[in-house]
N, C-alpha and C positions, 0 to 999 in steps of 0.2 A: 691759486684757487684749487688746483687739483690736489695739492698737498693738504690743504685744509679739509677737503671732502674726505680724503683718505684718513686723515686724523680723526674726524668725527666718526667714520665707520669703524675705525679701530677701537675707539673708546666705547662705542655701543657694543661691538662684538665682544670686547673684553669683559664688559659688565655682564652680558648674557652668559658668557662662558662660565663665569664664577657664580651664576645663579643669584645673584644678589639684585649716641648716644647723643638726644641729638648730639652725635659724636662730633661732627664737623659742620653742623648747620650754620650758615653765615647770617648772623644777626645784625651786622654793622649797617648803619644807615647810609652807606655809600655803595654804589654799584660799579661794575666794570663798564667797558665800552659797549655801546648798543650793538647787538647782533654778534658780539664776540663771545664764543663759548669758552668759559674758564673751566678747565678740568684739573682735578687734583686726586691724589691718593694719600690718605692719612693713615698712619699706623699709630695706634694708641696702646701702650703697654702699661699695666698697673699691677702692683703687688701689695698685699696687705697680710697682716698676721693676726688681727683681732676684729671682732664685730661687736659693736655696742648693743647691749640688750637691756631689758628692764632689770635683769638680775646681775648687772655688771658686764664686764668685758669678757666675751667668749673667745677662746683661741681658735683660729682658723687660718691656716697657711694657704695662700692662693696666689697664683700668677695668671693673668688674663691678657689676651691680645685681641684687639679689634682692628679691622681693616675697613676703611670707608672709601668707596669709589664715588666721586662727586663730580657733577657737571652742573654749571650754573650759567644763566644767560640773561642779560638785560634786553628784554624783547622790545622795549620802547622806553622813551624818557620817563623815568619814574616807576617803571614796571619791571620786575625781575622774577625769574623762576629758577628753582634748584631741585635736582634729583639726586638722592643719596641711596646707595646700596651698601649695606653693612654686613660684614662677616665677623664671626667671633670664635675664639678658641678659649674655652674656660675650663675650670675644674669639673663642671657638670656635663659638658658635652664637647666633642671634638670639633674641629674647624667646620663651621656650618653657617647657614644664613641666620642673621640676627634680625634685621629689619630693612624695610624700604620706606624712605621718607620723601615727600613732595612738599616743597615750600613755595609760596607765592608772597611777594612783598610789593608794597606801593610806597613811594617816597613823596611825602607831602611838602617838605622843605629841603633845600639844598644850600648849605652855607658856602659851597665852592662857587656858586653863581650869585652870591650876594645876600642870601637869607641869613638871619641871625644864627640859626643852627640847622643841622640836618635832622630830619625826623621821618621815620618810616614805620609802617605797621605791616604785620604779616600773619600768615596762618600756615602751620605745619601739620600735615596729615601723615600718620605713620601706620604701617602694618607690621606687627611684631610676630615672628614665627614661633610655633609651639615649643620648640626645644629650650628657648631662653625666657619664656614668660615668667617662669618661677626661678630665675637665676638671681642669686643674691648679689652678683657682681654688677648688675644693671638695674636702673630704677624704672623698670617696665611695670605697668599696671595691668595691662590686658592685651588683647589681640589687635584692637584698633584704638587709635588715640588721635586727638586734635589739640593743638596748642596755639593760642593767639598771643602775639607779642608786639611790643612797642619799643623802638630803639631811638635814642637821641644822642647826638654827638656834635663835636666842634673841632674843626681842623685849622691849623696855623700853617701858612705857606710862606716861602721865600723864593722869589723868581718863579721858575716853572715847577718847583718841587714843593710838596708838602713836607714840613719839618717835624711836626708833632700833631697828635690828635688824641682826644679822649672821648669815650663813648660808653653808654650803658644800655642795658635792655631789661625789661620786666615782662614776664609772660605768665599766663595761666593756662593749664591744660586739664583735659578730662579724657578718660578712657572708658571702654565698655565694661570695665570692672573697677570697683573701688571708688575712692574719693579723688577730688582734684588735687593738683599740685601747683606751686608757684615757683617760678624761676627768676633769679636776679643776678646779672653779670655786670662787671665793670672792667674796663681795660684802658690802658694808656700805651701809645706807641710813639717811637721816635725814629725818624727816617733820615739817612745820610745819602742824599743825591740819588734816590731810587736804587741804591746798591745794597746798603745795610739797613736792616730794621730790627729794633729791639722792642719787645712788647712785655708789659707786666699786666697780669690779669688776675681777677678773682671771680670764680663761678660758684653759684649756690643754687640749691634746689630744696624745696620744703614740701613734704607730703602732708596732706591735711586729713589723714586717716585718724582713727580712734584707737588703734591697737598698738601694742608694743611688739618689738621684734622677738620672734620665736625661732631661734637658730636651728632647732631640731624638727620643726614642723612649719616650714616656710612655704607659703602659697602665693608669693608675689607681694609687691609693695602697695597694691591698691588699697588695702585697709590699714596700712602702717603709718604711724605718726613719725616720719623720718625727717632728718635735717642733715645736710652736708654742705660744707664750705671748703672749697679748694682754692689755693693760690699758686701762682707759678710765673715763669718767665719763658720767653721764646726768642730765638735769634733767627733771622732770615737773610739769605743772600740771593740777589737777583743777577743773572747772567745777561749778556747783551741781547740774546734771542728771546728774552722774556721768561725763561725757565727760573723758577724760584725753589730753592731748597731751604728747609727750616727744621730746627730741632729745639725742643723745649723740655723743661722739667717742672714738676709741680708736686704738691703734697696736700693732704687733707688736714686742715687746722681745726676743724670742728666736725664732730659726728654724733648723731643721735639715732639709735635704732637702725644702724647701717654699718658697713665696713669702716673701721677706723685705722689710724696709722697707715694710710694709703700713700704710696709713692707712685708717681707715674711719669712716663717719658712719651713725648709726642714727636713724631717724625712726619714730614710732609713734603710732597713733590707737587708743584703747581706749574701748569703750563697753559697759556691762552692760545686757542686755535683761531 
């Protein structure tokens, strides 16, 4: 018990010390154990060489790094909360605060206990800090944002282990600047005895603005008609103490009015307290 309390205090202190897309927001319709704090550190690195505009592809060499400090908790059966603190290092500014996000989710159905599928709904509230609101590397619209999302999934089990699961999420968000956006993600995972997990995913976001990308006079994505579709894969390994290390790679397969030819690497350290 003492070690858990120390672990919680360390996680909180570390987050405050660092002063901190939906980078690592957990949309899956399954939660962890009740009153178990799941902590993680996600490192997301992306590189791109061109930006799609109305006048064709504009050249822009950029390498960006994002660090997401995350803590989530199933506070009751069907109710979960998550806090993210995100730091960013981009071409436009040095390592600094990007955003703080708070997510609440409610699970309406759970296929693990006999329902046909798992279904959850949630709301993510974000505060985006001024240095990155007009950053071409992130799809931020303004200073405050809210996104409602619905996730559905199905899990297949063998004995005490889940062997595979597929899930998807659809969300719609709005900020204090510009037009709404739509999010649509799909994922499939395969699990070997809670030791090895492979995931294949596709993430997309669609801005509902009316303007085209202006690479030389960019004021944020709030008014831009942008579209991005990313695909990738990730491998995770779990140790006996619950520590999970994962690494993944992805690329952008479709881009409109946003960075194109994007390649990204995802690294994650997960530990339940």
